[in-house]
All heavy atoms as TSV, in Angstrom:
chain	resi	resn	atom	element	x	y	z
A	1	MET	N	N	75.200	91.101	139.280
A	1	MET	CA	C	74.418	92.311	139.352
A	1	MET	C	C	72.953	91.959	139.092
A	1	MET	O	O	72.646	91.248	138.132
A	1	MET	CB	C	74.938	93.308	138.307
A	1	MET	CG	C	74.132	94.575	138.232
A	1	MET	SD	S	74.713	95.758	136.992
A	1	MET	CE	C	76.002	96.564	137.879
A	2	LYS	N	N	72.095	92.452	139.920
A	2	LYS	CA	C	70.659	92.255	139.742
A	2	LYS	C	C	70.135	93.274	138.727
A	2	LYS	O	O	70.770	94.304	138.489
A	2	LYS	CB	C	69.929	92.441	141.065
A	2	LYS	CG	C	70.286	91.386	142.095
A	2	LYS	CD	C	69.560	91.650	143.387
A	2	LYS	CE	C	69.990	90.617	144.419
A	2	LYS	NZ	N	69.428	90.885	145.723
A	3	LEU	N	N	68.979	92.995	138.142
A	3	LEU	CA	C	68.392	93.890	137.157
A	3	LEU	C	C	68.132	95.276	137.762
A	3	LEU	O	O	68.422	96.302	137.129
A	3	LEU	CB	C	67.091	93.295	136.600
A	3	LEU	CG	C	66.437	94.049	135.460
A	3	LEU	CD1	C	67.394	94.200	134.280
A	3	LEU	CD2	C	65.169	93.346	135.031
A	4	THR	N	N	67.652	95.323	138.974
A	4	THR	CA	C	67.416	96.613	139.642
A	4	THR	C	C	68.716	97.380	139.817
A	4	THR	O	O	68.760	98.595	139.611
A	4	THR	CB	C	66.742	96.388	141.014
A	4	THR	OG1	O	65.527	95.677	140.810
A	4	THR	CG2	C	66.441	97.693	141.706
A	5	ASP	N	N	69.780	96.690	140.183
A	5	ASP	CA	C	71.097	97.334	140.313
A	5	ASP	C	C	71.534	97.925	138.977
A	5	ASP	O	O	72.079	99.026	138.919
A	5	ASP	CB	C	72.152	96.340	140.796
A	5	ASP	CG	C	71.851	95.787	142.178
A	5	ASP	OD1	O	71.176	96.478	142.963
A	5	ASP	OD2	O	72.287	94.646	142.446
A	6	PHE	N	N	71.306	97.170	137.899
A	6	PHE	CA	C	71.648	97.636	136.560
A	6	PHE	C	C	70.871	98.907	136.230
A	6	PHE	O	O	71.443	99.906	135.783
A	6	PHE	CB	C	71.357	96.533	135.542
A	6	PHE	CG	C	71.593	96.935	134.116
A	6	PHE	CD1	C	72.880	97.081	133.620
A	6	PHE	CD2	C	70.517	97.161	133.264
A	6	PHE	CE1	C	73.096	97.443	132.290
A	6	PHE	CE2	C	70.724	97.524	131.942
A	6	PHE	CZ	C	72.014	97.665	131.457
A	7	TYR	N	N	69.560	98.891	136.439
A	7	TYR	CA	C	68.725	100.072	136.187
A	7	TYR	C	C	69.233	101.272	136.987
A	7	TYR	O	O	69.345	102.371	136.456
A	7	TYR	CB	C	67.270	99.805	136.587
A	7	TYR	CG	C	66.468	98.949	135.643
A	7	TYR	CD1	C	65.215	98.490	136.021
A	7	TYR	CD2	C	66.921	98.596	134.373
A	7	TYR	CE1	C	64.431	97.712	135.170
A	7	TYR	CE2	C	66.152	97.811	133.517
A	7	TYR	CZ	C	64.911	97.379	133.926
A	7	TYR	OH	O	64.143	96.620	133.084
A	8	ASN	N	N	69.521	101.066	138.252
A	8	ASN	CA	C	69.969	102.172	139.102
A	8	ASN	C	C	71.326	102.718	138.671
A	8	ASN	O	O	71.549	103.934	138.684
A	8	ASN	CB	C	70.007	101.736	140.569
A	8	ASN	CG	C	68.616	101.508	141.127
A	8	ASN	OD1	O	67.635	102.071	140.651
A	8	ASN	ND2	N	68.518	100.666	142.139
A	9	GLU	N	N	72.242	101.841	138.279
A	9	GLU	CA	C	73.564	102.291	137.834
A	9	GLU	C	C	73.453	103.109	136.552
A	9	GLU	O	O	74.076	104.160	136.413
A	9	GLU	CB	C	74.498	101.095	137.613
A	9	GLU	CG	C	75.888	101.467	137.173
A	9	GLU	CD	C	76.671	102.301	138.177
A	9	GLU	OE1	O	76.388	102.216	139.391
A	9	GLU	OE2	O	77.570	103.043	137.744
A	10	VAL	N	N	72.638	102.640	135.615
A	10	VAL	CA	C	72.433	103.396	134.375
A	10	VAL	C	C	71.792	104.747	134.699
A	10	VAL	O	O	72.214	105.782	134.176
A	10	VAL	CB	C	71.574	102.597	133.366
A	10	VAL	CG1	C	71.189	103.461	132.179
A	10	VAL	CG2	C	72.315	101.355	132.904
A	11	SER	N	N	70.830	104.758	135.588
A	11	SER	CA	C	70.162	106.008	135.974
A	11	SER	C	C	71.138	107.014	136.551
A	11	SER	O	O	71.078	108.209	136.238
A	11	SER	CB	C	69.055	105.730	136.991
A	11	SER	OG	O	68.054	104.940	136.418
A	12	ARG	N	N	72.051	106.551	137.381
A	12	ARG	CA	C	73.055	107.453	137.964
A	12	ARG	C	C	73.953	108.054	136.896
A	12	ARG	O	O	74.330	109.217	136.960
A	12	ARG	CB	C	73.912	106.710	138.991
A	12	ARG	CG	C	73.268	106.570	140.353
A	12	ARG	CD	C	74.260	106.058	141.387
A	12	ARG	NE	N	74.555	104.639	141.226
A	12	ARG	CZ	C	73.801	103.652	141.682
A	12	ARG	NH1	N	72.691	103.921	142.324
A	12	ARG	NH2	N	74.153	102.400	141.501
A	13	ARG	N	N	74.284	107.271	135.887
A	13	ARG	CA	C	75.215	107.735	134.847
A	13	ARG	C	C	74.573	108.676	133.835
A	13	ARG	O	O	75.238	109.551	133.300
A	13	ARG	CB	C	75.830	106.547	134.118
A	13	ARG	CG	C	76.767	105.762	135.008
A	13	ARG	CD	C	77.362	104.611	134.262
A	13	ARG	NE	N	78.168	103.785	135.130
A	13	ARG	CZ	C	79.244	103.134	134.734
A	13	ARG	NH1	N	79.642	103.209	133.484
A	13	ARG	NH2	N	79.911	102.396	135.584
A	14	VAL	N	N	73.298	108.504	133.539
A	14	VAL	CA	C	72.671	109.348	132.520
A	14	VAL	C	C	72.153	110.666	133.064
A	14	VAL	O	O	71.976	111.616	132.309
A	14	VAL	CB	C	71.532	108.628	131.754
A	14	VAL	CG1	C	72.058	107.421	131.023
A	14	VAL	CG2	C	70.381	108.272	132.661
A	15	ASP	N	N	71.926	110.759	134.339
A	15	ASP	CA	C	71.417	111.996	134.931
A	15	ASP	C	C	72.590	112.920	135.233
A	15	ASP	O	O	73.189	112.868	136.295
A	15	ASP	CB	C	70.613	111.699	136.196
A	15	ASP	CG	C	69.898	112.932	136.728
A	15	ASP	OD1	O	69.720	113.895	135.953
A	15	ASP	OD2	O	69.523	112.932	137.909
A	16	THR	N	N	72.931	113.759	134.249
A	16	THR	CA	C	74.054	114.679	134.383
A	16	THR	C	C	73.532	116.117	134.352
A	16	THR	O	O	72.350	116.353	134.101
A	16	THR	CB	C	75.056	114.493	133.226
A	16	THR	OG1	O	74.418	114.845	131.994
A	16	THR	CG2	C	75.560	113.061	133.149
A	17	ALA	N	N	74.427	117.061	134.575
A	17	ALA	CA	C	74.030	118.470	134.525
A	17	ALA	C	C	73.528	118.849	133.126
A	17	ALA	O	O	72.586	119.631	132.988
A	17	ALA	CB	C	75.209	119.344	134.925
A	18	LYS	N	N	74.163	118.296	132.101
A	18	LYS	CA	C	73.764	118.595	130.720
A	18	LYS	C	C	72.484	117.868	130.314
A	18	LYS	O	O	71.644	118.416	129.620
A	18	LYS	CB	C	74.873	118.201	129.746
A	18	LYS	CG	C	75.995	119.175	129.642
A	18	LYS	CD	C	76.945	118.708	128.539
A	18	LYS	CE	C	77.852	119.808	128.088
A	18	LYS	NZ	N	78.702	119.373	126.983
A	19	THR	N	N	72.368	116.623	130.702
A	19	THR	CA	C	71.232	115.787	130.309
A	19	THR	C	C	70.514	115.324	131.564
A	19	THR	O	O	70.930	114.366	132.192
A	19	THR	CB	C	71.713	114.555	129.511
A	19	THR	OG1	O	72.543	115.001	128.455
A	19	THR	CG2	C	70.556	113.781	128.952
A	20	GLN	N	N	69.453	115.987	131.890
A	20	GLN	CA	C	68.729	115.631	133.107
A	20	GLN	C	C	67.617	114.644	132.769
A	20	GLN	O	O	66.586	115.000	132.216
A	20	GLN	CB	C	68.178	116.881	133.777
A	20	GLN	CG	C	69.281	117.784	134.284
A	20	GLN	CD	C	68.751	118.998	134.994
A	20	GLN	OE1	O	67.579	119.346	134.883
A	20	GLN	NE2	N	69.613	119.662	135.740
A	21	ILE	N	N	67.874	113.401	133.084
A	21	ILE	CA	C	66.915	112.322	132.860
A	21	ILE	C	C	66.662	111.664	134.207
A	21	ILE	O	O	67.597	111.204	134.856
A	21	ILE	CB	C	67.469	111.280	131.858
A	21	ILE	CG1	C	67.829	111.949	130.536
A	21	ILE	CG2	C	66.463	110.172	131.643
A	21	ILE	CD1	C	68.549	111.034	129.572
A	22	ASN	N	N	65.414	111.617	134.618
A	22	ASN	CA	C	65.154	111.061	135.945
A	22	ASN	C	C	65.154	109.534	135.935
A	22	ASN	O	O	65.162	108.898	134.878
A	22	ASN	CB	C	63.861	111.637	136.547
A	22	ASN	CG	C	62.613	111.166	135.853
A	22	ASN	OD1	O	62.514	110.031	135.393
A	22	ASN	ND2	N	61.622	112.042	135.781
A	23	VAL	N	N	65.161	108.971	137.096
A	23	VAL	CA	C	65.256	107.515	137.267
A	23	VAL	C	C	64.084	106.801	136.595
A	23	VAL	O	O	64.275	105.804	135.898
A	23	VAL	CB	C	65.323	107.157	138.769
A	23	VAL	CG1	C	65.264	105.659	138.973
A	23	VAL	CG2	C	66.584	107.732	139.392
A	24	ALA	N	N	62.885	107.314	136.769
A	24	ALA	CA	C	61.707	106.653	136.190
A	24	ALA	C	C	61.794	106.610	134.666
A	24	ALA	O	O	61.472	105.580	134.051
A	24	ALA	CB	C	60.436	107.374	136.626
A	25	GLU	N	N	62.232	107.712	134.046
A	25	GLU	CA	C	62.369	107.738	132.590
A	25	GLU	C	C	63.417	106.734	132.122
A	25	GLU	O	O	63.215	106.018	131.147
A	25	GLU	CB	C	62.752	109.141	132.107
A	25	GLU	CG	C	61.646	110.157	132.289
A	25	GLU	CD	C	62.125	111.583	132.066
A	25	GLU	OE1	O	63.308	111.877	132.328
A	25	GLU	OE2	O	61.303	112.398	131.634
A	26	THR	N	N	64.525	106.692	132.820
A	26	THR	CA	C	65.606	105.769	132.460
A	26	THR	C	C	65.133	104.327	132.566
A	26	THR	O	O	65.355	103.522	131.654
A	26	THR	CB	C	66.828	105.982	133.372
A	26	THR	OG1	O	67.244	107.337	133.269
A	26	THR	CG2	C	67.970	105.073	133.001
A	27	LYS	N	N	64.482	103.986	133.656
A	27	LYS	CA	C	63.999	102.617	133.848
A	27	LYS	C	C	62.966	102.250	132.783
A	27	LYS	O	O	62.949	101.121	132.299
A	27	LYS	CB	C	63.423	102.447	135.252
A	27	LYS	CG	C	64.504	102.441	136.317
A	27	LYS	CD	C	63.925	102.251	137.700
A	27	LYS	CE	C	65.037	102.206	138.740
A	27	LYS	NZ	N	64.527	101.940	140.089
A	28	ARG	N	N	62.134	103.205	132.395
A	28	ARG	CA	C	61.119	102.944	131.367
A	28	ARG	C	C	61.788	102.641	130.020
A	28	ARG	O	O	61.413	101.695	129.330
A	28	ARG	CB	C	60.177	104.157	131.241
A	28	ARG	CG	C	59.165	104.035	130.144
A	28	ARG	CD	C	58.071	103.047	130.517
A	28	ARG	NE	N	57.126	102.976	129.417
A	28	ARG	CZ	C	56.692	101.850	128.892
A	28	ARG	NH1	N	57.076	100.697	129.385
A	28	ARG	NH2	N	55.849	101.847	127.904
A	29	VAL	N	N	62.787	103.431	129.653
A	29	VAL	CA	C	63.495	103.206	128.386
A	29	VAL	C	C	64.193	101.848	128.401
A	29	VAL	O	O	64.138	101.097	127.422
A	29	VAL	CB	C	64.496	104.355	128.099
A	29	VAL	CG1	C	65.422	104.006	126.953
A	29	VAL	CG2	C	63.747	105.644	127.817
A	30	LEU	N	N	64.843	101.521	129.510
A	30	LEU	CA	C	65.516	100.222	129.601
A	30	LEU	C	C	64.504	99.072	129.522
A	30	LEU	O	O	64.745	98.073	128.843
A	30	LEU	CB	C	66.321	100.130	130.902
A	30	LEU	CG	C	67.589	100.977	130.935
A	30	LEU	CD1	C	68.157	101.007	132.344
A	30	LEU	CD2	C	68.610	100.463	129.955
A	31	ALA	N	N	63.377	99.226	130.204
A	31	ALA	CA	C	62.356	98.182	130.178
A	31	ALA	C	C	61.830	97.971	128.758
A	31	ALA	O	O	61.656	96.831	128.311
A	31	ALA	CB	C	61.211	98.529	131.128
A	32	VAL	N	N	61.608	99.065	128.031
A	32	VAL	CA	C	61.123	98.953	126.656
A	32	VAL	C	C	62.186	98.306	125.772
A	32	VAL	O	O	61.866	97.490	124.903
A	32	VAL	CB	C	60.690	100.332	126.109
A	32	VAL	CG1	C	60.416	100.270	124.618
A	32	VAL	CG2	C	59.462	100.821	126.859
A	33	SER	N	N	63.451	98.639	125.996
A	33	SER	CA	C	64.505	98.019	125.192
A	33	SER	C	C	64.540	96.507	125.423
A	33	SER	O	O	64.738	95.732	124.477
A	33	SER	CB	C	65.873	98.651	125.465
A	33	SER	OG	O	66.317	98.368	126.759
A	34	PHE	N	N	64.322	96.076	126.658
A	34	PHE	CA	C	64.265	94.643	126.934
A	34	PHE	C	C	63.038	94.004	126.296
A	34	PHE	O	O	63.095	92.854	125.837
A	34	PHE	CB	C	64.306	94.364	128.434
A	34	PHE	CG	C	65.672	94.522	129.046
A	34	PHE	CD1	C	65.872	95.365	130.119
A	34	PHE	CD2	C	66.766	93.831	128.550
A	34	PHE	CE1	C	67.128	95.513	130.689
A	34	PHE	CE2	C	68.024	93.966	129.103
A	34	PHE	CZ	C	68.204	94.814	130.175
A	35	GLU	N	N	61.926	94.733	126.241
A	35	GLU	CA	C	60.724	94.219	125.568
A	35	GLU	C	C	60.998	94.001	124.083
A	35	GLU	O	O	60.595	92.991	123.508
A	35	GLU	CB	C	59.552	95.189	125.738
A	35	GLU	CG	C	58.953	95.195	127.120
A	35	GLU	CD	C	57.852	96.246	127.259
A	35	GLU	OE1	O	57.298	96.700	126.237
A	35	GLU	OE2	O	57.563	96.625	128.404
A	36	VAL	N	N	61.691	94.962	123.461
A	36	VAL	CA	C	62.038	94.829	122.039
A	36	VAL	C	C	62.934	93.615	121.842
A	36	VAL	O	O	62.706	92.806	120.934
A	36	VAL	CB	C	62.722	96.120	121.523
A	36	VAL	CG1	C	63.305	95.912	120.132
A	36	VAL	CG2	C	61.739	97.285	121.528
A	37	MET	N	N	63.947	93.465	122.694
A	37	MET	CA	C	64.847	92.317	122.570
A	37	MET	C	C	64.134	90.997	122.813
A	37	MET	O	O	64.502	89.980	122.235
A	37	MET	CB	C	66.037	92.463	123.516
A	37	MET	CG	C	67.084	93.423	122.999
A	37	MET	SD	S	68.642	93.326	123.875
A	37	MET	CE	C	68.264	94.252	125.340
A	38	SER	N	N	63.097	91.001	123.646
A	38	SER	CA	C	62.384	89.756	123.943
A	38	SER	C	C	61.654	89.209	122.718
A	38	SER	O	O	61.337	88.031	122.663
A	38	SER	CB	C	61.398	89.958	125.095
A	38	SER	OG	O	60.246	90.663	124.662
A	39	LYS	N	N	61.405	90.062	121.745
A	39	LYS	CA	C	60.729	89.626	120.528
A	39	LYS	C	C	61.695	88.992	119.528
A	39	LYS	O	O	61.274	88.401	118.549
A	39	LYS	CB	C	60.003	90.802	119.894
A	39	LYS	CG	C	58.876	91.327	120.769
A	39	LYS	CD	C	58.100	92.400	120.095
A	39	LYS	CE	C	57.045	93.055	120.940
A	39	LYS	NZ	N	56.385	92.353	121.933
A	40	LEU	N	N	62.988	89.116	119.790
A	40	LEU	CA	C	64.010	88.524	118.924
A	40	LEU	C	C	64.289	87.092	119.378
A	40	LEU	O	O	64.048	86.753	120.541
A	40	LEU	CB	C	65.303	89.335	119.002
A	40	LEU	CG	C	65.213	90.836	118.700
A	40	LEU	CD1	C	66.553	91.504	118.999
A	40	LEU	CD2	C	64.791	91.071	117.269
A	41	ASP	N	N	64.816	86.269	118.467
A	41	ASP	CA	C	65.246	84.954	118.942
A	41	ASP	C	C	66.504	85.158	119.786
A	41	ASP	O	O	67.164	86.195	119.703
A	41	ASP	CB	C	65.454	83.960	117.796
A	41	ASP	CG	C	66.593	84.318	116.864
A	41	ASP	OD1	O	67.723	84.525	117.350
A	41	ASP	OD2	O	66.357	84.377	115.645
A	42	SER	N	N	66.833	84.203	120.605
A	42	SER	CA	C	67.907	84.382	121.586
A	42	SER	C	C	69.253	84.693	120.936
A	42	SER	O	O	70.011	85.534	121.432
A	42	SER	CB	C	68.024	83.169	122.511
A	42	SER	OG	O	68.280	82.011	121.754
A	43	GLY	N	N	69.557	84.060	119.822
A	43	GLY	CA	C	70.827	84.321	119.140
A	43	GLY	C	C	70.915	85.748	118.651
A	43	GLY	O	O	71.952	86.411	118.776
A	44	GLU	N	N	69.827	86.246	118.074
A	44	GLU	CA	C	69.788	87.616	117.572
A	44	GLU	C	C	69.880	88.619	118.715
A	44	GLU	O	O	70.572	89.638	118.615
A	44	GLU	CB	C	68.498	87.820	116.771
A	44	GLU	CG	C	68.473	89.055	115.922
A	44	GLU	CD	C	67.210	89.149	115.075
A	44	GLU	OE1	O	66.262	88.363	115.276
A	44	GLU	OE2	O	67.176	90.024	114.216
A	45	ALA	N	N	69.202	88.331	119.819
A	45	ALA	CA	C	69.244	89.219	120.983
A	45	ALA	C	C	70.655	89.269	121.568
A	45	ALA	O	O	71.154	90.351	121.908
A	45	ALA	CB	C	68.246	88.754	122.043
A	46	LEU	N	N	71.307	88.128	121.672
A	46	LEU	CA	C	72.675	88.105	122.197
A	46	LEU	C	C	73.646	88.805	121.258
A	46	LEU	O	O	74.568	89.506	121.702
A	46	LEU	CB	C	73.113	86.674	122.462
A	46	LEU	CG	C	72.435	86.000	123.650
A	46	LEU	CD1	C	72.832	84.538	123.732
A	46	LEU	CD2	C	72.773	86.712	124.938
A	47	ASP	N	N	73.440	88.655	119.951
A	47	ASP	CA	C	74.275	89.347	118.969
A	47	ASP	C	C	74.112	90.861	119.108
A	47	ASP	O	O	75.101	91.598	119.095
A	47	ASP	CB	C	73.907	88.889	117.562
A	47	ASP	CG	C	74.808	89.487	116.503
A	47	ASP	OD1	O	76.049	89.376	116.638
A	47	ASP	OD2	O	74.277	90.066	115.531
A	48	LEU	N	N	72.891	91.309	119.263
A	48	LEU	CA	C	72.609	92.730	119.451
A	48	LEU	C	C	73.280	93.252	120.720
A	48	LEU	O	O	73.927	94.306	120.713
A	48	LEU	CB	C	71.102	92.959	119.528
A	48	LEU	CG	C	70.622	94.380	119.746
A	48	LEU	CD1	C	71.003	95.270	118.570
A	48	LEU	CD2	C	69.118	94.393	119.946
A	49	LEU	N	N	73.171	92.506	121.784
A	49	LEU	CA	C	73.792	92.888	123.050
A	49	LEU	C	C	75.317	92.934	122.919
A	49	LEU	O	O	75.966	93.878	123.383
A	49	LEU	CB	C	73.382	91.905	124.150
A	49	LEU	CG	C	73.808	92.232	125.570
A	49	LEU	CD1	C	73.270	93.573	126.011
A	49	LEU	CD2	C	73.331	91.142	126.510
A	50	ALA	N	N	75.889	91.952	122.248
A	50	ALA	CA	C	77.344	91.915	122.039
A	50	ALA	C	C	77.810	93.120	121.229
A	50	ALA	O	O	78.851	93.719	121.526
A	50	ALA	CB	C	77.742	90.619	121.346
A	51	LYS	N	N	77.047	93.486	120.212
A	51	LYS	CA	C	77.400	94.655	119.394
A	51	LYS	C	C	77.351	95.928	120.234
A	51	LYS	O	O	78.207	96.811	120.108
A	51	LYS	CB	C	76.467	94.776	118.204
A	51	LYS	CG	C	76.744	93.745	117.132
A	51	LYS	CD	C	75.741	93.835	116.004
A	51	LYS	CE	C	75.990	92.762	114.963
A	51	LYS	NZ	N	74.972	92.751	113.908
A	52	GLY	N	N	76.358	96.048	121.090
A	52	GLY	CA	C	76.246	97.220	121.963
A	52	GLY	C	C	77.405	97.323	122.932
A	52	GLY	O	O	77.960	98.405	123.155
A	53	VAL	N	N	77.804	96.199	123.498
A	53	VAL	CA	C	78.941	96.180	124.433
A	53	VAL	C	C	80.238	96.507	123.694
A	53	VAL	O	O	81.069	97.276	124.184
A	53	VAL	CB	C	79.037	94.813	125.158
A	53	VAL	CG1	C	80.327	94.692	125.942
A	53	VAL	CG2	C	77.834	94.629	126.075
A	54	ALA	N	N	80.395	95.976	122.486
A	54	ALA	CA	C	81.594	96.265	121.689
A	54	ALA	C	C	81.674	97.756	121.360
A	54	ALA	O	O	82.744	98.364	121.436
A	54	ALA	CB	C	81.592	95.437	120.408
A	55	GLN	N	N	80.543	98.349	121.017
A	55	GLN	CA	C	80.510	99.774	120.712
A	55	GLN	C	C	80.857	100.595	121.953
A	55	GLN	O	O	81.591	101.575	121.872
A	55	GLN	CB	C	79.142	100.156	120.177
A	55	GLN	CG	C	79.053	101.586	119.689
A	55	GLN	CD	C	77.710	101.892	119.065
A	55	GLN	OE1	O	76.705	101.224	119.362
A	55	GLN	NE2	N	77.671	102.876	118.204
A	56	ALA	N	N	80.355	100.193	123.102
A	56	ALA	CA	C	80.661	100.898	124.350
A	56	ALA	C	C	82.146	100.805	124.664
A	56	ALA	O	O	82.748	101.773	125.136
A	56	ALA	CB	C	79.835	100.317	125.493
A	57	ASN	N	N	82.750	99.644	124.412
A	57	ASN	CA	C	84.185	99.486	124.644
A	57	ASN	C	C	85.008	100.407	123.753
A	57	ASN	O	O	86.020	100.951	124.176
A	57	ASN	CB	C	84.620	98.029	124.455
A	57	ASN	CG	C	84.294	97.178	125.643
A	57	ASN	OD1	O	84.288	97.645	126.778
A	57	ASN	ND2	N	84.034	95.912	125.406
A	58	LYS	N	N	84.579	100.586	122.500
A	58	LYS	CA	C	85.279	101.490	121.587
A	58	LYS	C	C	85.227	102.924	122.110
A	58	LYS	O	O	86.213	103.641	122.087
A	58	LYS	CB	C	84.652	101.445	120.188
A	58	LYS	CG	C	84.983	100.204	119.408
A	58	LYS	CD	C	84.325	100.251	118.046
A	58	LYS	CE	C	84.471	98.946	117.303
A	58	LYS	NZ	N	83.740	98.952	116.024
A	59	LYS	N	N	84.055	103.340	122.584
A	59	LYS	CA	C	83.894	104.701	123.121
A	59	LYS	C	C	84.727	104.890	124.377
A	59	LYS	O	O	85.277	105.966	124.610
A	59	LYS	CB	C	82.420	104.991	123.422
A	59	LYS	CG	C	81.580	105.186	122.187
A	59	LYS	CD	C	80.157	105.502	122.558
A	59	LYS	CE	C	79.301	105.672	121.327
A	59	LYS	NZ	N	77.920	106.015	121.668
A	60	LYS	N	N	84.795	103.853	125.179
A	60	LYS	CA	C	85.538	103.921	126.444
A	60	LYS	C	C	87.036	104.116	126.185
A	60	LYS	O	O	87.720	104.806	126.928
A	60	LYS	CB	C	85.294	102.629	127.240
A	60	LYS	CG	C	85.902	102.623	128.624
A	60	LYS	CD	C	85.441	101.439	129.450
A	60	LYS	CE	C	85.824	100.121	128.832
A	60	LYS	NZ	N	85.539	98.981	129.726
A	61	LYS	N	N	87.532	103.542	125.099
A	61	LYS	CA	C	88.959	103.621	124.786
A	61	LYS	C	C	89.375	104.961	124.222
A	61	LYS	O	O	90.546	105.286	124.204
A	61	LYS	CB	C	89.346	102.500	123.804
A	61	LYS	CG	C	89.274	101.134	124.435
A	61	LYS	CD	C	89.600	100.044	123.444
A	61	LYS	CE	C	89.456	98.680	124.095
A	61	LYS	NZ	N	89.728	97.591	123.150
A	62	LYS	N	N	88.417	105.773	123.761
A	62	LYS	CA	C	88.737	107.074	123.157
A	62	LYS	C	C	89.148	108.088	124.181
A	62	LYS	O	O	88.969	108.207	125.244
A	62	LYS	CB	C	87.552	107.621	122.372
A	62	LYS	CG	C	87.352	106.879	121.072
A	62	LYS	CD	C	86.212	107.484	120.303
A	62	LYS	CE	C	86.028	106.758	118.986
A	62	LYS	NZ	N	84.981	107.321	118.180
């Protein structure tokens, strides 16, 4: 998956009838989150990413 594909997929999922978030806003938030992670050392950034994925998996199973 390319980074643009990732941004677009997230944008499609967050723009719902209840929560209307446009593509530009979503891409901006994702870009800023990557900027924050870029300031971490690689191990810390990967740990943070792993924790986020683990949390998403828990929510998915509910």
